[in-house]
C-alpha positions as CSV (number, residue, x, y, z in Angstrom):
1,M,52.1,-1.7,-21.3
2,S,50.8,-5.0,-22.7
3,L,52.3,-8.4,-22.1
4,A,51.5,-11.0,-24.7
5,L,52.6,-14.4,-24.3
6,D,53.1,-17.0,-27.3
7,V,52.6,-20.2,-25.6
8,K,52.2,-22.4,-28.7
9,D,56.0,-23.2,-28.7
10,A,56.3,-23.6,-24.9
11,A,57.8,-26.9,-23.9
12,G,56.0,-26.9,-20.5
13,P,57.0,-26.2,-17.1
14,T,60.5,-27.7,-16.0
15,S,60.9,-30.2,-13.2
16,T,62.0,-27.5,-10.7
17,Q,58.9,-25.4,-11.7
18,I,56.5,-28.4,-11.1
19,G,58.1,-28.9,-7.6
20,A,57.5,-25.3,-6.7
21,I,53.9,-25.5,-7.9
22,G,53.3,-28.8,-6.1
23,E,54.9,-27.2,-2.9
24,C,52.4,-24.4,-3.1
25,L,49.5,-26.5,-3.6
26,V,50.3,-28.7,-0.7
27,A,50.8,-25.7,1.6
28,A,47.8,-24.0,0.7
29,G,45.8,-27.3,1.1
30,I,47.3,-28.0,4.5
31,L,46.5,-24.3,5.6
32,E,42.9,-24.6,4.7
33,A,42.5,-28.2,6.0
34,S,43.8,-27.3,9.5
35,Q,41.7,-24.2,9.4
36,G,44.7,-22.1,10.0
37,R,46.2,-24.0,12.9
38,L,49.2,-25.1,10.9
39,S,51.2,-22.4,9.2
40,P,53.4,-23.4,6.4
41,F,56.9,-21.8,5.8
42,K,59.4,-22.3,3.3
43,P,62.8,-22.7,4.9
44,I,65.7,-20.5,3.6
45,A,68.0,-23.4,3.0
46,D,66.5,-26.7,1.8
47,D,68.7,-28.8,3.8
48,D,68.1,-32.6,4.3
49,G,65.2,-32.7,2.0
50,M,63.2,-30.1,4.0
51,D,60.8,-28.3,1.6
52,L,58.3,-27.0,4.1
53,L,58.0,-26.4,7.8
54,L,54.6,-26.5,9.4
55,F,54.4,-24.5,12.5
56,D,51.4,-25.7,14.8
57,K,50.0,-22.8,16.4
58,Q,48.4,-24.9,19.3
59,T,51.5,-27.1,20.4
60,R,54.1,-24.4,19.3
61,R,56.1,-26.9,17.4
62,A,57.4,-27.1,13.9
63,I,57.0,-30.2,11.7
64,P,59.2,-30.6,8.8
65,L,57.9,-31.7,5.5
66,Q,59.1,-33.2,2.2
67,I,57.2,-33.0,-1.1
68,K,57.6,-35.1,-4.0
69,C,55.5,-34.0,-7.2
70,R,55.0,-35.1,-10.7
71,R,52.8,-34.5,-13.6
72,G,52.4,-37.9,-14.8
73,F,53.5,-41.6,-14.7
74,D,56.3,-43.3,-16.2
75,D,54.5,-46.4,-16.4
76,A,50.9,-46.2,-17.9
77,R,49.8,-49.4,-15.9
78,A,51.1,-47.9,-12.6
79,R,48.4,-47.3,-9.8
80,P,48.1,-45.3,-6.9
81,F,49.6,-46.9,-3.8
82,S,47.2,-47.3,-0.7
83,S,47.6,-48.6,2.4
84,T,45.0,-50.8,4.1
85,S,45.0,-52.1,7.6
86,G,43.4,-55.3,8.6
């Protein structure tokens, strides 16, 4: 069985799909950066804007996490926000 996709007419991923992709990328990045200490889980119910739960294997505590994703900027002049202390 062969599956051929014709993507030339595709409109691109939906905002829901972009959000799901972003959540997966964030979860993978946290897992890798914490060297396995933090285990990301997807809650069954997305209550109160909780997209992921991070379980800390050392402290045995759960950390709720909300993730926002987008593919571009609405304003071409927009710049990333950075916080500086000083």
